[in-house]
C-alpha positions in Angstrom: -11.7 -25.9 -6.7 -12.4 -25.3 -3.1 -15.9 -26.0 -1.8 -15.8 -23.1 0.6 -16.8 -19.7 -0.7 -14.3 -16.9 -0.3 -15.5 -13.4 0.5 -15.9 -11.0 -2.3 -15.1 -7.2 -2.4 -18.5 -6.3 -1.0 -18.0 -8.4 2.2 -20.4 -11.3 1.4 -19.1 -14.6 2.9 -22.1 -16.9 2.6 -25.5 -17.2 0.9 -28.4 -19.6 1.5 -29.3 -19.4 -2.2 -28.1 -22.6 -3.9 -27.6 -20.8 -7.3 -25.6 -17.9 -5.8 -22.0 -17.4 -6.9 -19.7 -14.6 -6.0 -18.7 -12.1 -8.7 -14.9 -12.2 -8.5 -13.3 -9.0 -9.7 -10.0 -10.0 -11.3 -8.9 -6.6 -12.4 -5.1 -6.4 -12.7 -4.1 -2.8 -12.2 -1.1 -1.8 -14.3 1.7 -0.1 -12.5 2.2 3.5 -13.5 5.8 4.6 -14.2 7.6 6.3 -11.3 7.3 9.8 -13.0 3.5 9.6 -13.0 3.0 8.2 -9.4 1.4 10.8 -7.1 2.6 9.6 -3.7 2.0 11.4 -0.4 3.9 10.7 2.8 1.9 10.9 6.0 2.8 10.6 9.7 0.5 8.5 11.8 0.2 7.2 15.4 -3.4 6.0 15.5 -4.1 2.4 16.5 -0.4 1.7 16.9 0.1 1.9 20.7 1.6 5.4 20.5 4.3 4.3 18.0 4.9 6.7 15.1 4.9 5.4 11.5 5.4 7.0 8.1 2.8 6.0 5.5 3.2 6.3 1.8 -0.2 6.5 0.1 -1.3 6.8 -3.5 0.7 4.1 -5.2 -1.1 2.8 -8.4 0.0 -0.7 -9.3 0.1 -4.3 -8.5 0.7 -5.7 -5.0 4.1 -7.1 -6.1 5.3 -3.7 -7.1 4.0 -2.2 -3.8 5.9 -4.9 -1.9 9.1 -4.2 -3.9 8.9 -0.5 -3.4 8.2 -1.0 0.3 11.2 -3.3 0.7 13.5 -0.8 -1.0 12.2 2.0 1.3 12.6 -0.1 4.4 16.1 -1.0 3.4 17.1 2.6 2.7 15.6 3.8 6.0 17.1 0.9 8.0 13.8 0.2 9.7 11.0 -2.3 9.6 7.5 -1.9 8.1 5.0 -3.5 5.8 3.2 -3.0 2.5 -0.5 -3.8 2.2 -3.7 -2.4 0.7 -1.7 -0.1 -1.6 0.0 1.6 1.4 3.6 1.3 2.5 4.1 1.6 6.3 7.6 2.5 7.6 8.4 2.5 11.3 9.3 5.9 12.8 9.2 9.4 11.4 11.1 8.8 8.2 9.3 11.3 6.0 12.4 13.2 5.0 14.4 10.1 4.1 11.5 8.6 2.2 11.0 11.8 0.2 14.7 12.0 -0.6 14.8 8.4 -1.8 11.6 8.7 -3.9 12.8 11.9 -5.6 16.2 10.4 -6.3 14.5 7.4 -7.9 12.3 9.4 -10.4 9.2 9.7 -8.2 9.1 13.5 -8.8 5.4 13.9 -7.8 6.0 12.6 -4.3 5.3 15.0 -1.5 5.0 15.2 2.3 1.6 15.9 3.8 1.2 19.0 6.0 1.3 17.2 9.3 
């Protein structure tokens, strides 16, 4: 086991109390089936140097499943992107393509935001 403390969910990194230990939350969130996922697709340009990205929010599931869905969406759109913190970021304004792919693949509750 590592001697260094790793930060917890509340942001604590270090304590001077010799008896202190972090409460590690090891909750594994089960992935909902595609038909029950309520995904929203947003368009965003903030903090990206003026570049436009499409963000898919609302995915409930494990990080591996978010990464897998992100990879499929990036491949379908033919662009780059990333998946982190439960969000999938796709480069460019790809909202229509993403919505089309999601609805074709049983994500019937997916919708575009009103931006």
